[in-house]
C-alpha positions in Angstrom: 5.7 11.3 -17.6 7.7 8.8 -15.7 5.7 5.9 -14.2 7.4 5.5 -10.9 9.3 7.6 -8.4 13.1 7.1 -8.2 15.3 7.6 -5.2 16.3 11.1 -6.3 12.6 12.0 -6.6 12.0 10.8 -3.1 15.0 12.7 -1.8 13.4 15.9 -3.3 10.1 15.0 -1.6 11.9 14.6 1.7 13.7 18.0 1.3 10.4 19.7 0.3 8.7 18.2 3.4 11.6 19.4 5.6 11.1 22.9 4.1 7.4 22.7 5.0 6.3 22.9 1.3 2.9 21.8 0.2 2.5 18.7 -2.0 1.6 20.9 -5.0 4.9 22.8 -4.6 6.9 19.6 -4.3 5.1 18.2 -7.3 5.9 21.3 -9.3 9.6 20.8 -8.6 9.4 17.2 -9.8 7.1 17.7 -12.7 4.6 15.3 -11.1 1.0 15.5 -10.2 0.4 16.5 -6.5 -1.6 13.3 -5.9 1.6 11.2 -6.7 3.4 13.1 -4.0 0.5 12.8 -1.5 0.1 9.1 -2.1 3.8 8.4 -1.7 4.1 10.4 1.5 0.9 8.8 3.0 2.1 5.3 1.9 5.4 5.7 3.7 4.5 7.2 7.1 3.2 10.7 6.5 4.8 14.1 6.6 6.5 13.7 10.0 8.0 10.2 9.4 8.7 10.2 5.6 12.3 9.3 4.8 13.5 9.0 1.1 15.7 5.9 1.5 13.2 3.9 3.6 10.3 4.9 1.3 12.3 3.8 -1.8 13.3 0.5 -0.3 9.7 -0.2 0.7 8.4 0.7 -2.7 11.0 -1.5 -4.4 10.1 -4.4 -2.2 6.4 -3.9 -2.9 7.1 -4.1 -6.7 9.0 -7.5 -6.4 7.5 -10.4 -8.3 6.3 -13.0 -7.8 4.3 -11.9 -4.8 3.1 -14.2 -2.1 -0.7 -14.4 -2.2 -2.5 -12.7 0.7 -4.2 -15.9 1.7 -0.7 -17.5 2.0 0.8 -14.7 4.0 -1.7 -15.0 6.9 -2.4 -18.3 8.5 -5.5 -16.8 10.2 -6.9 -15.5 6.9 -6.2 -18.8 5.2 -8.1 -20.7 7.9 -11.1 -18.4 7.7 -11.2 -18.5 3.9 -10.8 -22.3 3.7 -13.5 -22.8 6.4 -16.0 -20.5 4.5 -15.2 -22.1 1.1 -15.9 -25.5 2.6 -19.1 -24.1 4.0 -20.3 -23.2 0.5 -19.5 -19.4 0.6 -18.7 -17.7 -2.6 -15.3 -15.8 -2.9 -17.3 -12.5 -3.2 -19.3 -13.3 -0.1 -16.1 -14.1 1.9 -14.3 -11.0 0.8 -17.3 -8.8 1.7 -17.8 -10.5 5.1 -14.1 -10.4 6.3 -14.1 -6.6 7.2 -17.3 -7.1 9.2 -16.1 -10.1 11.1 -12.5 -8.8 11.6 -12.8 -5.0 11.6 -9.5 -4.4 13.4 -7.4 -7.0 11.5 -5.9 -5.6 8.3 -4.4 -9.1 7.6 -8.0 -10.3 7.1 -8.6 -8.3 4.0 -8.6 -9.9 0.6 -10.4 -9.4 -2.7 -12.6 -12.1 -4.2 -10.2 -12.4 -7.1 -7.4 -13.4 -4.6 -9.6 -16.0 -3.1 
């Protein structure tokens, strides 16, 4: 089985969605597991928004290396993490506390390994 979806696969997903097919039917056409289709569609906007070219570009961009660390991407996250590290917090404690202190801010989510 192929590891990643190619543009032609995503075009077939888009066609299947336009036809109103279920994920399992699209997956059967592509020889993939339905969960692969479901995740790709969810990751790229959902049934009503999914576009093959845009999904493929986004997926390619997400695979690029080296990646910028999450703490480097967000000045707010970096400030919070640095303040808590200076205060003696462990990385695991910081990672666990961030969703509680910043529930609506997805930029303030990071694993303890990233810290």
